[in-house]
C-alpha positions as CSV (number, residue, x, y, z in Angstrom):
1,M,5.1,22.6,26.4
2,L,1.9,20.7,27.0
3,R,1.1,22.2,30.5
4,E,-2.7,21.8,30.2
5,L,-2.6,18.2,28.9
6,V,-5.2,16.1,30.7
7,T,-5.9,13.2,28.4
8,Y,-3.6,10.8,26.5
9,H,-4.9,8.3,24.0
10,R,-2.9,5.5,22.3
11,P,-5.4,3.7,20.0
12,T,-4.5,0.7,17.9
13,D,-7.0,1.3,15.2
14,L,-6.8,4.2,12.7
15,N,-10.6,4.7,12.7
16,D,-10.6,5.0,16.5
17,A,-7.8,7.6,16.3
18,L,-9.7,9.6,13.7
19,K,-12.8,9.5,16.0
20,L,-10.8,10.7,19.0
21,L,-9.3,13.5,17.0
22,S,-12.6,14.7,15.6
23,A,-15.1,14.1,18.4
24,S,-13.3,15.6,21.4
25,K,-14.8,18.6,23.2
26,V,-11.3,19.8,24.2
27,K,-8.4,20.7,21.8
28,T,-7.0,17.3,20.8
29,V,-3.9,16.9,18.5
30,P,-2.1,14.0,17.0
31,L,1.2,12.9,18.4
32,A,3.6,11.4,15.9
33,G,7.3,11.6,16.9
34,G,6.7,14.6,19.2
35,T,9.5,16.9,17.9
36,E,7.1,19.5,16.6
37,L,4.4,19.1,19.3
38,L,6.7,19.3,22.3
39,G,8.2,22.6,21.0
40,R,4.8,24.3,20.7
41,K,3.8,26.9,23.2
42,D,0.1,26.2,22.9
43,A,-1.6,26.2,26.3
44,T,-4.9,25.2,24.8
45,I,-3.9,21.6,23.9
46,Q,-5.6,19.3,26.5
47,A,-5.5,15.9,24.8
48,V,-3.2,14.0,22.5
49,V,-3.8,11.0,20.3
50,D,-0.6,9.0,20.0
51,L,-0.3,7.5,16.5
52,Q,2.5,5.0,17.5
53,D,0.4,1.8,17.4
54,L,-1.5,2.3,14.2
55,G,0.8,0.3,11.9
56,L,1.9,3.4,10.0
57,N,5.6,2.7,10.3
58,Y,6.6,1.0,7.1
59,V,8.5,1.1,3.9
60,A,7.1,-1.0,1.1
61,R,8.1,-1.5,-2.5
62,E,5.2,-1.3,-4.9
63,A,4.8,-1.8,-8.6
64,D,4.7,1.9,-9.2
65,G,7.4,3.0,-6.7
66,L,7.6,3.1,-2.9
67,R,5.1,3.5,-0.1
68,I,6.4,5.1,3.1
69,G,4.1,5.2,6.2
70,A,3.4,8.5,8.0
71,M,4.9,7.2,11.3
72,T,8.2,6.1,9.6
73,R,11.1,7.7,11.4
74,L,13.4,9.9,9.5
75,Q,16.4,7.7,10.5
76,R,14.8,4.8,8.6
77,L,14.9,7.0,5.5
78,V,18.6,7.1,6.0
79,T,19.2,3.4,6.5
80,E,16.5,1.6,4.5
81,P,18.1,0.0,1.4
82,T,14.8,0.1,-0.6
83,I,14.6,3.8,-0.3
84,R,18.2,4.2,-1.6
85,E,17.6,1.8,-4.5
86,I,14.4,3.5,-5.7
87,A,15.0,7.2,-5.0
88,S,18.7,7.3,-6.1
89,E,19.7,8.1,-2.5
90,I,18.3,11.6,-2.6
91,I,15.7,10.9,0.1
92,S,18.3,9.1,2.3
93,Q,20.9,11.9,1.9
94,C,18.4,14.7,2.6
95,A,17.1,12.8,5.7
96,L,20.6,12.4,6.9
97,K,21.3,16.1,6.6
98,S,18.0,17.2,7.9
99,A,18.6,16.8,11.6
100,A,20.8,15.3,14.3
101,F,20.6,11.5,14.9
102,T,18.5,11.8,18.0
103,E,15.9,14.0,16.2
104,R,15.9,11.7,13.2
105,Y,15.1,8.8,15.6
106,S,12.0,10.5,16.9
107,A,10.7,12.7,14.0
108,T,8.4,11.1,11.5
109,V,7.7,11.5,7.8
110,G,4.1,12.4,8.4
111,G,5.0,14.9,11.1
112,T,7.6,16.5,8.9
113,I,5.0,16.9,6.1
114,A,2.3,18.2,8.6
115,A,4.7,20.8,10.1
116,A,6.4,21.5,6.8
117,P,9.3,23.6,8.2
118,A,10.8,25.6,5.3
119,W,14.3,24.5,6.2
120,H,13.7,20.8,6.2
121,D,15.6,18.9,3.5
122,V,13.3,15.9,3.3
123,L,10.4,17.9,1.8
124,P,12.2,19.0,-1.4
125,A,13.6,15.5,-1.7
126,L,10.1,14.0,-1.6
127,L,8.9,16.7,-4.0
128,S,11.7,15.8,-6.4
129,V,10.5,12.2,-6.7
130,D,6.9,13.3,-7.2
131,A,5.7,12.0,-3.9
132,W,2.0,11.8,-3.0
133,G,0.3,11.8,0.4
134,V,-2.7,9.7,1.5
135,L,-5.0,11.7,3.8
136,R,-7.6,9.9,5.9
137,S,-10.6,11.2,7.7
138,E,-13.5,9.4,9.3
139,T,-15.4,9.5,6.0
140,E,-12.9,9.7,3.2
141,R,-9.5,8.8,1.9
142,S,-7.8,11.1,-0.5
143,I,-4.6,10.7,-2.5
144,I,-3.0,14.1,-3.1
145,P,0.2,15.1,-4.8
146,L,2.6,16.3,-2.1
147,D,3.0,19.7,-3.7
148,T,-0.8,20.3,-3.5
149,L,-0.9,18.9,0.0
150,L,1.9,21.3,1.2
151,A,0.3,24.3,-0.6
152,N,-3.0,23.7,1.1
153,R,-1.7,22.0,4.2
154,A,-3.9,23.9,6.7
155,V,-7.0,22.9,4.8
156,H,-6.1,19.3,4.2
157,L,-4.8,18.5,7.7
158,T,-7.8,19.8,9.5
159,R,-9.8,17.1,7.6
160,G,-7.7,14.1,8.6
161,I,-4.5,12.3,9.3
162,L,-1.7,12.0,6.8
């Protein structure tokens, strides 16, 4: 639990969120859906940056496929018609089987990728459709194949937000 939490931020601009995460003198972590963070037993976390208001909750059809925002809830992967149309229902079915309804309503795609639990069905589903991740830091934006991002997760995620 977050027993030492003293500061809560809820920025509305991604650059502000990135600054808060990188400039803090205390251990500051991002808060997505909270399912992973609230289960941690890390007494050193003193501040969180809530990513809720950054506009990262979206599903959009693009010419070359589908774009899913990092703050998109897993439940939306289950119910979004565009996801079922483009990904032959594999992502929707794996999201449905990945967790109970209440957890799917709070857990996010970005949080799932960042935590990367080995048991989570959404990760292999995303890998099967050759998903890519966009990683942002204060100074750069990288587009990385999901398999590379997962293999080097610790290195990539210390540099920015998914």
